C-alpha positions in Angstrom: 151.2 -40.3 -184.9 153.3 -37.6 -182.8 156.5 -38.9 -181.6 157.5 -38.7 -177.8 159.7 -35.6 -178.6 156.7 -34.0 -180.4 154.4 -34.8 -177.6 156.7 -33.2 -174.8 156.9 -30.1 -177.1 153.2 -29.8 -177.5 152.9 -30.3 -173.3 155.5 -27.3 -173.3 153.6 -25.2 -175.9 150.4 -25.9 -174.0 151.6 -23.8 -170.9 152.8 -20.9 -172.5 150.1 -18.1 -172.3 150.3 -17.2 -176.1 149.1 -20.6 -177.1 146.8 -21.3 -174.2 143.5 -21.4 -176.3 144.7 -23.5 -178.9 143.4 -27.2 -178.7 145.3 -30.2 -178.9 145.5 -30.6 -183.0 146.8 -26.8 -183.1 149.4 -27.4 -180.6 150.3 -30.8 -182.4 150.7 -28.8 -185.7 153.4 -26.2 -183.6 155.2 -28.9 -182.0 155.7 -31.0 -185.2 157.7 -28.0 -186.7 159.5 -26.7 -183.6 162.8 -27.9 -182.4 164.9 -27.7 -179.2 168.0 -25.4 -178.6 170.3 -25.5 -175.5 172.5 -22.6 -174.2 175.2 -22.5 -171.6 175.2 -19.8 -169.1 176.4 -16.6 -170.5 176.1 -18.1 -174.1 174.8 -15.5 -176.5 171.7 -16.6 -178.4 171.7 -13.7 -180.8 173.3 -10.3 -181.3 171.6 -6.8 -181.8 171.7 -6.2 -185.6 171.7 -10.1 -186.6 168.8 -11.3 -189.2 166.2 -12.7 -187.2 163.9 -15.7 -188.6 162.7 -17.5 -185.5 160.5 -16.9 -182.6 161.4 -18.8 -179.1 159.7 -20.2 -176.3 161.7 -20.6 -172.9 161.3 -24.0 -171.3 163.9 -23.6 -168.6 166.5 -20.9 -167.5 166.6 -17.1 -167.5 168.1 -14.9 -170.4 168.5 -11.2 -170.3 167.9 -8.8 -173.1 170.1 -5.7 -174.0 172.4 -3.5 -175.9 175.7 -2.4 -176.4 176.5 1.2 -177.5 179.4 2.0 -180.1 181.5 3.1 -177.1 181.1 -0.4 -175.6 178.5 0.5 -172.9 176.0 -2.0 -171.9 172.3 -1.3 -171.3 170.1 -4.2 -170.1 166.4 -4.1 -170.6 165.1 -7.1 -168.8 165.4 -10.6 -167.8 163.2 -13.3 -169.4 161.8 -16.3 -167.7 160.4 -19.9 -168.5 157.3 -19.8 -170.4 158.3 -16.3 -172.1 158.1 -15.9 -175.9 160.5 -13.6 -177.7 161.8 -12.8 -181.0 158.2 -11.7 -182.0 159.3 -8.4 -183.8 161.7 -9.8 -185.9 159.4 -12.6 -186.7 156.4 -10.5 -187.4 158.1 -7.3 -189.0 161.0 -9.3 -190.8 163.6 -7.0 -189.5 166.9 -7.2 -187.9 167.5 -8.3 -184.0 166.7 -5.2 -181.8 168.7 -6.2 -179.0 171.1 -9.0 -177.7 169.7 -12.2 -175.9 172.1 -14.0 -173.7 171.7 -16.9 -171.2 172.0 -16.4 -167.5 171.9 -20.0 -166.5 171.5 -23.1 -168.4 168.6 -22.8 -171.0 166.5 -24.9 -173.0 164.3 -23.1 -175.6 161.6 -24.2 -178.3 162.4 -22.7 -181.4 159.8 -21.9 -184.4 161.0 -21.0 -187.9 159.3 -17.6 -189.0 157.9 -19.5 -192.4 156.3 -22.2 -190.3 154.7 -19.7 -187.6 153.7 -17.3 -190.0 151.9 -19.9 -192.2 150.4 -21.2 -188.9 149.1 -17.9 -188.3 147.7 -17.5 -191.9 145.7 -21.0 -191.3 143.5 -18.8 -189.0 144.7 -18.2 -185.4 143.9 -14.5 -184.8 144.0 -15.0 -181.0 147.9 -16.1 -181.2 148.7 -12.9 -183.4 146.7 -10.9 -180.9 148.7 -12.2 -177.9 152.0 -11.8 -179.7 151.1 -8.1 -180.3 150.4 -7.7 -176.5 153.8 -9.2 -175.7 155.4 -6.8 -178.1 153.3 -4.0 -176.5 154.5 -4.9 -173.0 158.2 -4.8 -174.2 157.7 -1.5 -175.7 156.2 -0.3 -172.5 159.3 -1.3 -170.3 161.5 0.1 -172.6 159.7 3.7 -172.2 159.6 3.1 -168.5 163.5 2.6 -168.5 163.8 5.4 -170.8 161.7 7.6 -168.3 163.2 6.6 -165.2 166.8 7.1 -166.4 165.8 10.6 -167.7 163.5 11.8 -164.4 164.6 9.6 -161.5 168.1 9.9 -159.7 170.3 6.9 -159.2 168.9 5.8 -155.4 165.2 6.1 -156.9 166.2 4.0 -160.1 168.3 1.6 -158.1 165.5 1.0 -155.4 162.9 0.7 -157.9 164.9 -2.0 -159.9 165.7 -3.9 -156.7 161.9 -3.8 -155.8 161.2 -5.3 -159.1 163.7 -8.0 -158.9 162.2 -8.7 -155.3 158.7 -8.9 -156.8 159.9 -11.4 -159.5 162.8 -13.6 -157.6 162.2 -12.6 -153.9 162.0 -14.9 -150.9 161.2 -14.2 -147.7 163.6 -14.9 -145.0 164.4 -13.9 -141.3 166.6 -10.8 -142.4 164.3 -9.6 -145.1 163.5 -10.5 -148.7 166.5 -12.0 -150.4 166.5 -11.9 -154.3 167.1 -15.3 -155.6 169.2 -13.9 -158.7 172.8 -13.8 -158.7 173.8 -10.4 -160.0 177.1 -8.5 -160.2 177.2 -4.8 -159.6 178.2 -4.4 -163.1 175.2 -6.3 -164.1 172.9 -4.0 -161.8 174.8 -0.8 -163.4 173.4 -2.0 -166.8 169.7 -2.5 -165.6 169.8 1.2 -164.2 171.9 2.8 -166.9 175.0 3.8 -164.7 178.5 2.9 -163.8 179.4 0.0 -161.7 181.3 2.6 -159.4 178.1 4.6 -158.8 176.0 1.1 -157.8 178.8 0.1 -155.5 178.9 3.4 -153.9 174.9 3.6 -153.6 174.9 0.0 -152.2 177.7 0.5 -149.7 175.7 3.3 -148.3 172.5 1.3 -148.1 174.6 -1.5 -146.3 176.0 1.1 -143.7 172.4 2.1 -143.2 171.1 -1.4 -142.9 168.7 -1.0 -145.8 170.1 -3.7 -147.9 173.1 -5.9 -148.3 174.9 -8.0 -151.0 176.7 -11.4 -150.2 178.2 -13.4 -153.1 175.9 -11.6 -155.7 172.6 -12.1 -153.8 171.0 -9.0 -152.6 168.9 -8.8 -149.3 166.6 -6.1 -148.8 166.3 -5.6 -145.0 164.1 -2.3 -145.0 161.6 -2.8 -148.0 159.4 0.2 -146.9 162.6 2.6 -147.2 163.4 1.6 -150.7 159.6 1.8 -151.6 159.8 5.3 -150.3 162.7 6.2 -152.4 161.2 4.8 -155.6 157.9 6.9 -154.9 155.7 3.8 -154.2 154.8 4.8 -150.7 155.1 8.5 -149.1 157.9 8.8 -147.0 
C-alpha cells in the first residue's frame, strides 16, 4: 500500500504533461522511486560539467538555466517553472550536465534516478520517452533562437523580445501597463540577451525617458506594448 508521501508524489506527477497519459498504477511505480529535493533561493542544483544521473520535476518555485565562460561571463538560456521536467539530456544520453541550474526562489523538486527511470521506460512506456524527446527538442529550439537573436538582432530588438516573452509568461495587467511579476536585476537581464549590464542600463534608461517601460525595485512594467512589439519585429511600425 502506498504511503501518504508516495500518494502525494503520484498526484504531482499526474499534473506533469510528460506523465499525463500514465495510469494510476504506472504513476505509483514512479512515485515509489521518486524523492524530494528542496532548494533555497540562489542555491545551485548542479553545475555545467557535473555528472548527471537524475531527472527532475519542478513541484514549486522557479529555476534558471545558463552557463559561464572561462572568462566569467554569464549567459542565461531560460527560466523553468512548476510542472516542467529537466535533466533529460544527461538522463537519456548519459553525458555530463550541459548547463548550470540555480533556484530563483524557494523550490521543491521531485528527483528520479537514471537507473529507475530508464528501467521504467524499458518496461514499455514509449509515450513518456517521446514526450521527453519533445522537451529536449524544444530546449534546442530555444537555444538556437537565442544564438540567432544574438547574431542578427541589435540590443533594443533583443531586449524588447525578451521583455515581451517575460510579459507573456509572468505579466499582469494593471492601470499603468503590463507588470512582469518576476524580480530581475539588470545583470540578470543582460545574461538573458547576451550583453553587458551597462548596455541594458542605458537602454532601460532610454525607454524610461520615453515612457515605454519602467523598472521599480527589480520589477519591470511595460507601458507601451506595441512599441516593444514593433522593435522586436512582431508588428509593423
